[in-house]
Every structure is written in C-alpha cells, then in structure tokens.
KEDREN-65039 format. One record per residue (C-alpha): residue in one letter; residue number from 0; chain; x, y, z. Coordinates in steps of 0.1 Angstrom, whole numbers, always signed. Example, Ala and Ser with C-alpha at 12.3 -4.5 7.8 and 13.67 -1.06 7.14 Angstrom:
2
<nuse residuo="A" num="0" cadena="A" px="+123" py="-45" pz="+78"/>
<nuse residuo="S" num="1" cadena="A" px="+137" py="-11" pz="+71"/>
This chain:
311
<nuse residuo="X" num="0" cadena="A" px="+293" py="-85" pz="+2429"/>
<nuse residuo="X" num="1" cadena="A" px="+288" py="-90" pz="+2468"/>
<nuse residuo="X" num="2" cadena="A" px="+289" py="-57" pz="+2486"/>
<nuse residuo="X" num="3" cadena="A" px="+302" py="-56" pz="+2522"/>
<nuse residuo="X" num="4" cadena="A" px="+282" py="-32" pz="+2542"/>
<nuse residuo="X" num="5" cadena="A" px="+298" py="-40" pz="+2575"/>
<nuse residuo="X" num="6" cadena="A" px="+323" py="-13" pz="+2583"/>
<nuse residuo="X" num="7" cadena="A" px="+342" py="-17" pz="+2616"/>
<nuse residuo="X" num="8" cadena="A" px="+337" py="+12" pz="+2641"/>
<nuse residuo="X" num="9" cadena="A" px="+366" py="+36" pz="+2641"/>
<nuse residuo="X" num="10" cadena="A" px="+377" py="+63" pz="+2665"/>
<nuse residuo="X" num="11" cadena="A" px="+364" py="+88" pz="+2639"/>
<nuse residuo="X" num="12" cadena="A" px="+329" py="+82" pz="+2643"/>
<nuse residuo="X" num="13" cadena="A" px="+324" py="+111" pz="+2668"/>
<nuse residuo="X" num="14" cadena="A" px="+345" py="+133" pz="+2643"/>
<nuse residuo="X" num="15" cadena="A" px="+322" py="+122" pz="+2614"/>
<nuse residuo="X" num="16" cadena="A" px="+290" py="+134" pz="+2634"/>
<nuse residuo="X" num="17" cadena="A" px="+308" py="+168" pz="+2640"/>
<nuse residuo="X" num="18" cadena="A" px="+317" py="+169" pz="+2603"/>
<nuse residuo="X" num="19" cadena="A" px="+282" py="+163" pz="+2592"/>
<nuse residuo="X" num="20" cadena="A" px="+270" py="+191" pz="+2616"/>
<nuse residuo="X" num="21" cadena="A" px="+297" py="+214" pz="+2600"/>
<nuse residuo="X" num="22" cadena="A" px="+281" py="+208" pz="+2566"/>
<nuse residuo="X" num="23" cadena="A" px="+246" py="+217" pz="+2578"/>
<nuse residuo="X" num="24" cadena="A" px="+260" py="+248" pz="+2595"/>
<nuse residuo="X" num="25" cadena="A" px="+279" py="+259" pz="+2563"/>
<nuse residuo="X" num="26" cadena="A" px="+248" py="+252" pz="+2541"/>
<nuse residuo="X" num="27" cadena="A" px="+226" py="+274" pz="+2563"/>
<nuse residuo="X" num="28" cadena="A" px="+252" py="+301" pz="+2563"/>
<nuse residuo="X" num="29" cadena="A" px="+253" py="+300" pz="+2526"/>
<nuse residuo="X" num="30" cadena="A" px="+215" py="+300" pz="+2522"/>
<nuse residuo="X" num="31" cadena="A" px="+216" py="+268" pz="+2502"/>
<nuse residuo="X" num="32" cadena="A" px="+185" py="+250" pz="+2491"/>
<nuse residuo="X" num="33" cadena="A" px="+171" py="+216" pz="+2498"/>
<nuse residuo="X" num="34" cadena="A" px="+380" py="+70" pz="+2328"/>
<nuse residuo="X" num="35" cadena="A" px="+364" py="+80" pz="+2359"/>
<nuse residuo="X" num="36" cadena="A" px="+345" py="+112" pz="+2365"/>
<nuse residuo="X" num="37" cadena="A" px="+337" py="+142" pz="+2343"/>
<nuse residuo="X" num="38" cadena="A" px="+346" py="+129" pz="+2309"/>
<nuse residuo="X" num="39" cadena="A" px="+336" py="+112" pz="+2277"/>
<nuse residuo="X" num="40" cadena="A" px="+351" py="+81" pz="+2261"/>
<nuse residuo="X" num="41" cadena="A" px="+376" py="+94" pz="+2234"/>
<nuse residuo="X" num="42" cadena="A" px="+367" py="+87" pz="+2198"/>
<nuse residuo="X" num="43" cadena="A" px="+393" py="+84" pz="+2170"/>
<nuse residuo="X" num="44" cadena="A" px="+398" py="+118" pz="+2153"/>
<nuse residuo="X" num="45" cadena="A" px="+393" py="+103" pz="+2119"/>
<nuse residuo="X" num="46" cadena="A" px="+361" py="+88" pz="+2106"/>
<nuse residuo="X" num="47" cadena="A" px="+337" py="+115" pz="+2120"/>
<nuse residuo="X" num="48" cadena="A" px="+310" py="+111" pz="+2147"/>
<nuse residuo="X" num="49" cadena="A" px="+335" py="+116" pz="+2176"/>
<nuse residuo="X" num="50" cadena="A" px="+322" py="+127" pz="+2209"/>
<nuse residuo="X" num="51" cadena="A" px="+354" py="+136" pz="+2226"/>
<nuse residuo="X" num="52" cadena="A" px="+355" py="+171" pz="+2243"/>
<nuse residuo="X" num="53" cadena="A" px="+372" py="+197" pz="+2223"/>
<nuse residuo="X" num="54" cadena="A" px="+409" py="+204" pz="+2230"/>
<nuse residuo="X" num="55" cadena="A" px="+420" py="+234" pz="+2249"/>
<nuse residuo="X" num="56" cadena="A" px="+413" py="+267" pz="+2231"/>
<nuse residuo="X" num="57" cadena="A" px="+442" py="+291" pz="+2226"/>
<nuse residuo="X" num="58" cadena="A" px="+417" py="+318" pz="+2236"/>
<nuse residuo="X" num="59" cadena="A" px="+408" py="+301" pz="+2268"/>
<nuse residuo="X" num="60" cadena="A" px="+418" py="+315" pz="+2301"/>
<nuse residuo="X" num="61" cadena="A" px="+451" py="+300" pz="+2312"/>
<nuse residuo="X" num="62" cadena="A" px="+453" py="+290" pz="+2349"/>
<nuse residuo="X" num="63" cadena="A" px="+491" py="+294" pz="+2349"/>
<nuse residuo="X" num="64" cadena="A" px="+521" py="+288" pz="+2327"/>
<nuse residuo="X" num="65" cadena="A" px="+522" py="+251" pz="+2318"/>
<nuse residuo="X" num="66" cadena="A" px="+549" py="+230" pz="+2307"/>
<nuse residuo="X" num="67" cadena="A" px="+548" py="+221" pz="+2269"/>
<nuse residuo="X" num="68" cadena="A" px="+569" py="+190" pz="+2270"/>
<nuse residuo="X" num="69" cadena="A" px="+556" py="+155" pz="+2275"/>
<nuse residuo="X" num="70" cadena="A" px="+572" py="+121" pz="+2276"/>
<nuse residuo="X" num="71" cadena="A" px="+563" py="+99" pz="+2245"/>
<nuse residuo="X" num="72" cadena="A" px="+550" py="+71" pz="+2266"/>
<nuse residuo="X" num="73" cadena="A" px="+534" py="+71" pz="+2302"/>
<nuse residuo="X" num="74" cadena="A" px="+555" py="+73" pz="+2332"/>
<nuse residuo="X" num="75" cadena="A" px="+551" py="+46" pz="+2358"/>
<nuse residuo="X" num="76" cadena="A" px="+559" py="+71" pz="+2386"/>
<nuse residuo="X" num="77" cadena="A" px="+540" py="+98" pz="+2402"/>
<nuse residuo="X" num="78" cadena="A" px="+555" py="+132" pz="+2406"/>
<nuse residuo="X" num="79" cadena="A" px="+583" py="+136" pz="+2431"/>
<nuse residuo="X" num="80" cadena="A" px="+568" py="+140" pz="+2465"/>
<nuse residuo="X" num="81" cadena="A" px="+573" py="+175" pz="+2479"/>
<nuse residuo="X" num="82" cadena="A" px="+569" py="+192" pz="+2512"/>
<nuse residuo="X" num="83" cadena="A" px="+570" py="+173" pz="+2546"/>
<nuse residuo="X" num="84" cadena="A" px="+602" py="+190" pz="+2557"/>
<nuse residuo="X" num="85" cadena="A" px="+585" py="+221" pz="+2572"/>
<nuse residuo="X" num="86" cadena="A" px="+571" py="+219" pz="+2606"/>
<nuse residuo="X" num="87" cadena="A" px="+532" py="+223" pz="+2609"/>
<nuse residuo="X" num="88" cadena="A" px="+500" py="+207" pz="+2619"/>
<nuse residuo="X" num="89" cadena="A" px="+503" py="+183" pz="+2589"/>
<nuse residuo="X" num="90" cadena="A" px="+540" py="+174" pz="+2597"/>
<nuse residuo="X" num="91" cadena="A" px="+543" py="+135" pz="+2591"/>
<nuse residuo="X" num="92" cadena="A" px="+511" py="+133" pz="+2569"/>
<nuse residuo="X" num="93" cadena="A" px="+511" py="+123" pz="+2533"/>
<nuse residuo="X" num="94" cadena="A" px="+485" py="+137" pz="+2509"/>
<nuse residuo="X" num="95" cadena="A" px="+481" py="+124" pz="+2473"/>
<nuse residuo="X" num="96" cadena="A" px="+464" py="+148" pz="+2449"/>
<nuse residuo="X" num="97" cadena="A" px="+449" py="+133" pz="+2417"/>
<nuse residuo="X" num="98" cadena="A" px="+443" py="+159" pz="+2390"/>
<nuse residuo="X" num="99" cadena="A" px="+416" py="+146" pz="+2368"/>
<nuse residuo="X" num="100" cadena="A" px="+423" py="+137" pz="+2331"/>
<nuse residuo="X" num="101" cadena="A" px="+452" py="+149" pz="+2310"/>
<nuse residuo="X" num="102" cadena="A" px="+448" py="+177" pz="+2284"/>
<nuse residuo="X" num="103" cadena="A" px="+465" py="+155" pz="+2257"/>
<nuse residuo="X" num="104" cadena="A" px="+442" py="+124" pz="+2262"/>
<nuse residuo="X" num="105" cadena="A" px="+424" py="+133" pz="+2230"/>
<nuse residuo="X" num="106" cadena="A" px="+456" py="+128" pz="+2211"/>
<nuse residuo="X" num="107" cadena="A" px="+459" py="+93" pz="+2223"/>
<nuse residuo="X" num="108" cadena="A" px="+424" py="+76" pz="+2218"/>
<nuse residuo="X" num="109" cadena="A" px="+438" py="+41" pz="+2214"/>
<nuse residuo="X" num="110" cadena="A" px="+458" py="+42" pz="+2247"/>
<nuse residuo="X" num="111" cadena="A" px="+431" py="+58" pz="+2269"/>
<nuse residuo="X" num="112" cadena="A" px="+403" py="+36" pz="+2254"/>
<nuse residuo="X" num="113" cadena="A" px="+420" py="+6" pz="+2265"/>
<nuse residuo="X" num="114" cadena="A" px="+401" py="-14" pz="+2292"/>
<nuse residuo="X" num="115" cadena="A" px="+415" py="-19" pz="+2325"/>
<nuse residuo="X" num="116" cadena="A" px="+404" py="-39" pz="+2355"/>
<nuse residuo="X" num="117" cadena="A" px="+387" py="-19" pz="+2382"/>
<nuse residuo="X" num="118" cadena="A" px="+377" py="-49" pz="+2404"/>
<nuse residuo="X" num="119" cadena="A" px="+342" py="-52" pz="+2397"/>
<nuse residuo="X" num="120" cadena="A" px="+343" py="-47" pz="+2360"/>
<nuse residuo="X" num="121" cadena="A" px="+366" py="-31" pz="+2333"/>
<nuse residuo="X" num="122" cadena="A" px="+366" py="+5" pz="+2321"/>
<nuse residuo="X" num="123" cadena="A" px="+385" py="+27" pz="+2299"/>
<nuse residuo="X" num="124" cadena="A" px="+420" py="+37" pz="+2311"/>
<nuse residuo="X" num="125" cadena="A" px="+409" py="+72" pz="+2312"/>
<nuse residuo="X" num="126" cadena="A" px="+386" py="+98" pz="+2296"/>
<nuse residuo="X" num="127" cadena="A" px="+392" py="+131" pz="+2277"/>
<nuse residuo="X" num="128" cadena="A" px="+373" py="+152" pz="+2304"/>
<nuse residuo="X" num="129" cadena="A" px="+350" py="+180" pz="+2296"/>
<nuse residuo="X" num="130" cadena="A" px="+355" py="+218" pz="+2290"/>
<nuse residuo="X" num="131" cadena="A" px="+336" py="+251" pz="+2292"/>
<nuse residuo="X" num="132" cadena="A" px="+318" py="+262" pz="+2261"/>
<nuse residuo="X" num="133" cadena="A" px="+348" py="+286" pz="+2254"/>
<nuse residuo="X" num="134" cadena="A" px="+374" py="+256" pz="+2255"/>
<nuse residuo="X" num="135" cadena="A" px="+388" py="+259" pz="+2289"/>
<nuse residuo="X" num="136" cadena="A" px="+396" py="+222" pz="+2295"/>
<nuse residuo="X" num="137" cadena="A" px="+388" py="+203" pz="+2326"/>
<nuse residuo="X" num="138" cadena="A" px="+422" py="+189" pz="+2327"/>
<nuse residuo="X" num="139" cadena="A" px="+437" py="+224" pz="+2328"/>
<nuse residuo="X" num="140" cadena="A" px="+414" py="+235" pz="+2355"/>
<nuse residuo="X" num="141" cadena="A" px="+421" py="+203" pz="+2376"/>
<nuse residuo="X" num="142" cadena="A" px="+459" py="+208" pz="+2374"/>
<nuse residuo="X" num="143" cadena="A" px="+457" py="+244" pz="+2384"/>
<nuse residuo="X" num="144" cadena="A" px="+436" py="+238" pz="+2415"/>
<nuse residuo="X" num="145" cadena="A" px="+458" py="+208" pz="+2423"/>
<nuse residuo="X" num="146" cadena="A" px="+489" py="+231" pz="+2424"/>
<nuse residuo="X" num="147" cadena="A" px="+472" py="+255" pz="+2446"/>
<nuse residuo="X" num="148" cadena="A" px="+461" py="+228" pz="+2469"/>
<nuse residuo="X" num="149" cadena="A" px="+497" py="+214" pz="+2469"/>
<nuse residuo="X" num="150" cadena="A" px="+511" py="+248" pz="+2481"/>
<nuse residuo="X" num="151" cadena="A" px="+485" py="+252" pz="+2508"/>
<nuse residuo="X" num="152" cadena="A" px="+492" py="+217" pz="+2522"/>
<nuse residuo="X" num="153" cadena="A" px="+529" py="+221" pz="+2520"/>
<nuse residuo="X" num="154" cadena="A" px="+526" py="+253" pz="+2541"/>
<nuse residuo="X" num="155" cadena="A" px="+512" py="+231" pz="+2568"/>
<nuse residuo="X" num="156" cadena="A" px="+541" py="+206" pz="+2566"/>
<nuse residuo="X" num="157" cadena="A" px="+524" py="+178" pz="+2546"/>
<nuse residuo="X" num="158" cadena="A" px="+542" py="+157" pz="+2522"/>
<nuse residuo="X" num="159" cadena="A" px="+524" py="+159" pz="+2489"/>
<nuse residuo="X" num="160" cadena="A" px="+524" py="+136" pz="+2458"/>
<nuse residuo="X" num="161" cadena="A" px="+506" py="+145" pz="+2426"/>
<nuse residuo="X" num="162" cadena="A" px="+496" py="+115" pz="+2403"/>
<nuse residuo="X" num="163" cadena="A" px="+501" py="+135" pz="+2374"/>
<nuse residuo="X" num="164" cadena="A" px="+520" py="+170" pz="+2370"/>
<nuse residuo="X" num="165" cadena="A" px="+519" py="+177" pz="+2332"/>
<nuse residuo="X" num="166" cadena="A" px="+548" py="+152" pz="+2327"/>
<nuse residuo="X" num="167" cadena="A" px="+533" py="+125" pz="+2306"/>
<nuse residuo="X" num="168" cadena="A" px="+518" py="+123" pz="+2271"/>
<nuse residuo="X" num="169" cadena="A" px="+484" py="+108" pz="+2284"/>
<nuse residuo="X" num="170" cadena="A" px="+468" py="+93" pz="+2313"/>
<nuse residuo="X" num="171" cadena="A" px="+476" py="+80" pz="+2340"/>
<nuse residuo="X" num="172" cadena="A" px="+451" py="+51" pz="+2337"/>
<nuse residuo="X" num="173" cadena="A" px="+425" py="+50" pz="+2367"/>
<nuse residuo="X" num="174" cadena="A" px="+441" py="+19" pz="+2381"/>
<nuse residuo="X" num="175" cadena="A" px="+474" py="+35" pz="+2382"/>
<nuse residuo="X" num="176" cadena="A" px="+460" py="+67" pz="+2399"/>
<nuse residuo="X" num="177" cadena="A" px="+446" py="+44" pz="+2426"/>
<nuse residuo="X" num="178" cadena="A" px="+479" py="+25" pz="+2429"/>
<nuse residuo="X" num="179" cadena="A" px="+500" py="+58" pz="+2434"/>
<nuse residuo="X" num="180" cadena="A" px="+479" py="+66" pz="+2464"/>
<nuse residuo="X" num="181" cadena="A" px="+481" py="+31" pz="+2478"/>
<nuse residuo="X" num="182" cadena="A" px="+519" py="+28" pz="+2473"/>
<nuse residuo="X" num="183" cadena="A" px="+524" py="+62" pz="+2490"/>
<nuse residuo="X" num="184" cadena="A" px="+504" py="+50" pz="+2520"/>
<nuse residuo="X" num="185" cadena="A" px="+486" py="+83" pz="+2519"/>
<nuse residuo="X" num="186" cadena="A" px="+466" py="+95" pz="+2548"/>
<nuse residuo="X" num="187" cadena="A" px="+443" py="+110" pz="+2523"/>
<nuse residuo="X" num="188" cadena="A" px="+438" py="+111" pz="+2487"/>
<nuse residuo="X" num="189" cadena="A" px="+416" py="+137" pz="+2467"/>
<nuse residuo="X" num="190" cadena="A" px="+408" py="+135" pz="+2430"/>
<nuse residuo="X" num="191" cadena="A" px="+400" py="+169" pz="+2415"/>
<nuse residuo="X" num="192" cadena="A" px="+374" py="+172" pz="+2389"/>
<nuse residuo="X" num="193" cadena="A" px="+349" py="+194" pz="+2372"/>
<nuse residuo="X" num="194" cadena="A" px="+317" py="+181" pz="+2358"/>
<nuse residuo="X" num="195" cadena="A" px="+299" py="+184" pz="+2322"/>
<nuse residuo="X" num="196" cadena="A" px="+263" py="+184" pz="+2328"/>
<nuse residuo="X" num="197" cadena="A" px="+233" py="+204" pz="+2314"/>
<nuse residuo="X" num="198" cadena="A" px="+228" py="+240" pz="+2315"/>
<nuse residuo="X" num="199" cadena="A" px="+211" py="+249" pz="+2348"/>
<nuse residuo="X" num="200" cadena="A" px="+227" py="+222" pz="+2367"/>
<nuse residuo="X" num="201" cadena="A" px="+250" py="+239" pz="+2392"/>
<nuse residuo="X" num="202" cadena="A" px="+271" py="+235" pz="+2422"/>
<nuse residuo="X" num="203" cadena="A" px="+299" py="+209" pz="+2436"/>
<nuse residuo="X" num="204" cadena="A" px="+295" py="+174" pz="+2449"/>
<nuse residuo="X" num="205" cadena="A" px="+320" py="+152" pz="+2466"/>
<nuse residuo="X" num="206" cadena="A" px="+319" py="+115" pz="+2455"/>
<nuse residuo="X" num="207" cadena="A" px="+325" py="+88" pz="+2482"/>
<nuse residuo="X" num="208" cadena="A" px="+334" py="+51" pz="+2476"/>
<nuse residuo="X" num="209" cadena="A" px="+307" py="+26" pz="+2481"/>
<nuse residuo="X" num="210" cadena="A" px="+313" py="-6" pz="+2499"/>
<nuse residuo="X" num="211" cadena="A" px="+324" py="-28" pz="+2473"/>
<nuse residuo="X" num="212" cadena="A" px="+341" py="-62" pz="+2472"/>
<nuse residuo="X" num="213" cadena="A" px="+350" py="-80" pz="+2440"/>
<nuse residuo="X" num="214" cadena="A" px="+382" py="-90" pz="+2422"/>
<nuse residuo="X" num="215" cadena="A" px="+409" py="-65" pz="+2431"/>
<nuse residuo="X" num="216" cadena="A" px="+384" py="-42" pz="+2448"/>
<nuse residuo="X" num="217" cadena="A" px="+377" py="-41" pz="+2485"/>
<nuse residuo="X" num="218" cadena="A" px="+367" py="-9" pz="+2499"/>
<nuse residuo="X" num="219" cadena="A" px="+353" py="-22" pz="+2532"/>
<nuse residuo="X" num="220" cadena="A" px="+381" py="-5" pz="+2554"/>
<nuse residuo="X" num="221" cadena="A" px="+379" py="+29" pz="+2536"/>
<nuse residuo="X" num="222" cadena="A" px="+343" py="+37" pz="+2534"/>
<nuse residuo="X" num="223" cadena="A" px="+339" py="+53" pz="+2567"/>
<nuse residuo="X" num="224" cadena="A" px="+370" py="+73" pz="+2568"/>
<nuse residuo="X" num="225" cadena="A" px="+365" py="+84" pz="+2532"/>
<nuse residuo="X" num="226" cadena="A" px="+330" py="+96" pz="+2542"/>
<nuse residuo="X" num="227" cadena="A" px="+345" py="+116" pz="+2571"/>
<nuse residuo="X" num="228" cadena="A" px="+371" py="+131" pz="+2548"/>
<nuse residuo="X" num="229" cadena="A" px="+344" py="+140" pz="+2520"/>
<nuse residuo="X" num="230" cadena="A" px="+319" py="+153" pz="+2545"/>
<nuse residuo="X" num="231" cadena="A" px="+346" py="+177" pz="+2559"/>
<nuse residuo="X" num="232" cadena="A" px="+357" py="+188" pz="+2524"/>
<nuse residuo="X" num="233" cadena="A" px="+321" py="+195" pz="+2514"/>
<nuse residuo="X" num="234" cadena="A" px="+314" py="+216" pz="+2546"/>
<nuse residuo="X" num="235" cadena="A" px="+347" py="+237" pz="+2542"/>
<nuse residuo="X" num="236" cadena="A" px="+341" py="+239" pz="+2504"/>
<nuse residuo="X" num="237" cadena="A" px="+308" py="+257" pz="+2510"/>
<nuse residuo="X" num="238" cadena="A" px="+323" py="+280" pz="+2536"/>
<nuse residuo="X" num="239" cadena="A" px="+354" py="+290" pz="+2515"/>
<nuse residuo="X" num="240" cadena="A" px="+339" py="+293" pz="+2481"/>
<nuse residuo="X" num="241" cadena="A" px="+302" py="+304" pz="+2488"/>
<nuse residuo="X" num="242" cadena="A" px="+292" py="+277" pz="+2464"/>
<nuse residuo="X" num="243" cadena="A" px="+260" py="+256" pz="+2469"/>
<nuse residuo="X" num="244" cadena="A" px="+260" py="+218" pz="+2467"/>
<nuse residuo="X" num="245" cadena="A" px="+249" py="+202" pz="+2435"/>
<nuse residuo="X" num="246" cadena="A" px="+212" py="+209" pz="+2426"/>
<nuse residuo="X" num="247" cadena="A" px="+214" py="+176" pz="+2404"/>
<nuse residuo="X" num="248" cadena="A" px="+234" py="+151" pz="+2423"/>
<nuse residuo="X" num="249" cadena="A" px="+232" py="+141" pz="+2459"/>
<nuse residuo="X" num="250" cadena="A" px="+200" py="+155" pz="+2469"/>
<nuse residuo="X" num="251" cadena="A" px="+215" py="+190" pz="+2478"/>
<nuse residuo="X" num="252" cadena="A" px="+238" py="+172" pz="+2503"/>
<nuse residuo="X" num="253" cadena="A" px="+271" py="+179" pz="+2483"/>
<nuse residuo="X" num="254" cadena="A" px="+277" py="+141" pz="+2487"/>
<nuse residuo="X" num="255" cadena="A" px="+273" py="+112" pz="+2462"/>
<nuse residuo="X" num="256" cadena="A" px="+282" py="+76" pz="+2467"/>
<nuse residuo="X" num="257" cadena="A" px="+294" py="+55" pz="+2436"/>
<nuse residuo="X" num="258" cadena="A" px="+306" py="+21" pz="+2430"/>
<nuse residuo="X" num="259" cadena="A" px="+315" py="+24" pz="+2394"/>
<nuse residuo="X" num="260" cadena="A" px="+349" py="+44" pz="+2397"/>
<nuse residuo="X" num="261" cadena="A" px="+382" py="+25" pz="+2395"/>
<nuse residuo="X" num="262" cadena="A" px="+400" py="+52" pz="+2413"/>
<nuse residuo="X" num="263" cadena="A" px="+378" py="+47" pz="+2443"/>
<nuse residuo="X" num="264" cadena="A" px="+372" py="+10" pz="+2440"/>
<nuse residuo="X" num="265" cadena="A" px="+409" py="+1" pz="+2440"/>
<nuse residuo="X" num="266" cadena="A" px="+420" py="+24" pz="+2467"/>
<nuse residuo="X" num="267" cadena="A" px="+432" py="+10" pz="+2500"/>
<nuse residuo="X" num="268" cadena="A" px="+435" py="+44" pz="+2516"/>
<nuse residuo="X" num="269" cadena="A" px="+408" py="+71" pz="+2523"/>
<nuse residuo="X" num="270" cadena="A" px="+399" py="+87" pz="+2491"/>
<nuse residuo="X" num="271" cadena="A" px="+372" py="+110" pz="+2475"/>
<nuse residuo="X" num="272" cadena="A" px="+366" py="+128" pz="+2442"/>
<nuse residuo="X" num="273" cadena="A" px="+353" py="+164" pz="+2441"/>
<nuse residuo="X" num="274" cadena="A" px="+334" py="+178" pz="+2412"/>
<nuse residuo="X" num="275" cadena="A" px="+340" py="+215" pz="+2418"/>
<nuse residuo="X" num="276" cadena="A" px="+312" py="+228" pz="+2395"/>
<nuse residuo="X" num="277" cadena="A" px="+296" py="+222" pz="+2361"/>
<nuse residuo="X" num="278" cadena="A" px="+318" py="+235" pz="+2332"/>
<nuse residuo="X" num="279" cadena="A" px="+288" py="+235" pz="+2308"/>
<nuse residuo="X" num="280" cadena="A" px="+268" py="+260" pz="+2329"/>
<nuse residuo="X" num="281" cadena="A" px="+277" py="+295" pz="+2321"/>
<nuse residuo="X" num="282" cadena="A" px="+274" py="+307" pz="+2358"/>
<nuse residuo="X" num="283" cadena="A" px="+294" py="+279" pz="+2371"/>
<nuse residuo="X" num="284" cadena="A" px="+318" py="+284" pz="+2342"/>
<nuse residuo="X" num="285" cadena="A" px="+325" py="+318" pz="+2352"/>
<nuse residuo="X" num="286" cadena="A" px="+336" py="+307" pz="+2387"/>
<nuse residuo="X" num="287" cadena="A" px="+356" py="+279" pz="+2373"/>
<nuse residuo="X" num="288" cadena="A" px="+376" py="+302" pz="+2349"/>
<nuse residuo="X" num="289" cadena="A" px="+383" py="+326" pz="+2376"/>
<nuse residuo="X" num="290" cadena="A" px="+418" py="+325" pz="+2392"/>
<nuse residuo="X" num="291" cadena="A" px="+404" py="+340" pz="+2424"/>
<nuse residuo="X" num="292" cadena="A" px="+377" py="+314" pz="+2428"/>
<nuse residuo="X" num="293" cadena="A" px="+401" py="+285" pz="+2420"/>
<nuse residuo="X" num="294" cadena="A" px="+422" py="+297" pz="+2449"/>
<nuse residuo="X" num="295" cadena="A" px="+390" py="+296" pz="+2470"/>
<nuse residuo="X" num="296" cadena="A" px="+382" py="+261" pz="+2458"/>
<nuse residuo="X" num="297" cadena="A" px="+417" py="+249" pz="+2467"/>
<nuse residuo="X" num="298" cadena="A" px="+415" py="+265" pz="+2501"/>
<nuse residuo="X" num="299" cadena="A" px="+382" py="+247" pz="+2509"/>
<nuse residuo="X" num="300" cadena="A" px="+396" py="+214" pz="+2499"/>
<nuse residuo="X" num="301" cadena="A" px="+428" py="+221" pz="+2518"/>
<nuse residuo="X" num="302" cadena="A" px="+408" py="+230" pz="+2549"/>
<nuse residuo="X" num="303" cadena="A" px="+386" py="+198" pz="+2546"/>
<nuse residuo="X" num="304" cadena="A" px="+417" py="+177" pz="+2544"/>
<nuse residuo="X" num="305" cadena="A" px="+434" py="+194" pz="+2574"/>
<nuse residuo="X" num="306" cadena="A" px="+403" py="+191" pz="+2594"/>
<nuse residuo="X" num="307" cadena="A" px="+402" py="+153" pz="+2586"/>
<nuse residuo="X" num="308" cadena="A" px="+438" py="+147" pz="+2593"/>
<nuse residuo="X" num="309" cadena="A" px="+438" py="+167" pz="+2626"/>
<nuse residuo="X" num="310" cadena="A" px="+405" py="+151" pz="+2637"/>
C-alpha cells in the first residue's frame, strides 16, 4: 500500500521539539541506558493446542472491585462520557481512553477471531491479551489504570470517554475502538496496554501511528500530532513512574512506530498506544501488580496528555 510521508506543518512543531527535549531530560534524570497490541490470537478451548493467555486467576491481585455482569452481545456504544462539567485546564477537551482487551475474550473465540478491515489489511477483531505468570490479566490491568487515568483527567475538567468499561461480553473490535474516538472528535486518544515478552525484556514504550494510506486508513493528518502526544507521554511516564524505556523495542527511546494496528490505522484523531511494561518479566510484573505503581502510571499518562492539550 502507498504510504504518504508528507505531513503538513503544524503549529505544534516547536512544542514537539520541546517534548523531545523533555524525554531526554527525564531519561537522564532516571539514569536510563542507551487484535492489536499485547495479545495472542484466541484458540477454541476444545481440541487442545490452544495458545490463548490464561484467564484471570482468583488468586491474582485485584486492582479494584469489578462488575461481574456483562451484556450477552457487544454494545455498539462506548461508556457514557463523564467529566467536562468542572472548570480546569482541560475544560472543553475530550479524551478517549481505550483499555486494551477484555477479560472475557477467551470465552468468545469465534467472535474475537473474526476478521475486520483495518484499511491496509484484515486482522482479528481483538485478542485475549497477556497476563503475569501468576494470572493477573492484562485486561484487568488496563481497565484499572484507565479508571485511575479517567479520574485524573476529570479533575482537570476534561470530558472522558472509555471505549469499554467492563460492560460487554467481549471486545470491542479494534475497528470499533478507533471509531469511538473518531465519533467523539477526541482531542486525544490513548490505548492502554501491557506487553507479553521474554523474561529480561523490561520497560515501557509508546506506539505511534505510521503514515499509512490504503482502503479506510489515512493517517497523514494525525502522524505529527500523535508523535507530539506520544513523546510527551513517554517523557512524563519516565518522570512519574521512574521506569525506563523498553530495552527491547524502540532503541531505548520509549517510542515505536507501527503500521499494522487497526486502532491506529483507522483513527482520524491523534492517538497512541502505551505498553506500560512486560507482564512476563518478574521485575516488571511486580510493578504492574502494585496499586501504588499503577497510580503513578496513570499520573504519567495524564501529565503527558495535559502537556499535549495545553501545548
């Protein structure tokens, strides 16, 4: 597919340079060295040989009390927008938070393995996500961090929309996740994830949209603002969590650009993904399962979004 690398200049170029400098400062201060994401394709539970991530363990640490009811079929709507009524620096701004995966996806293999159009190709509707070795599911982590992030943004006056709030049986599909942000005309969208890589691979990285044009995908207008958003989030994530950028993705920059993610390809508003850490590494898992660290993670993301929207 053709890729349009020509991005029109924006008023944010100076802000982007400042944000890049912020990342460098934060990395130095931290002493750092040089469906869509974070999941596996679900396999049917019968017949053996499945590779889906294990369902949440009852002994795994619970981020917060979760609802137990789920609709029998996927809802076509995102969670009801909240916030936006209070005055604050983000008054009048809309932020969409996209908690990665759904803890019940492994129970709906047929539905989430269904192929959807992401513009340049077709991919599974969603994936199961990963988990720590003790069974703490990525989907539980992402929803917990998203709730914390929502509260922080609401305190600043933002209107916040969640693509999913434990209110549906599975999904939403990656194309619907993108559509929710587009229809909300969001000023910024962040998809929250955690990675599932090899032991020894540690740290976070922010995924940026590549310049992609094909079928329903055209990211030419969002590449530069998304990079600005992602760079700011990376810088503040280092500052607020003390975590280093990934040592296995992004060349220690904390940034990675991809063209194969439907949630980014189909977005018409500035959007990034963040992989907050590697759930399969014991040291990262200890952070991801810590309530205190999850609050720091939410703060880092919130500070990056605020910097971008006020820039």
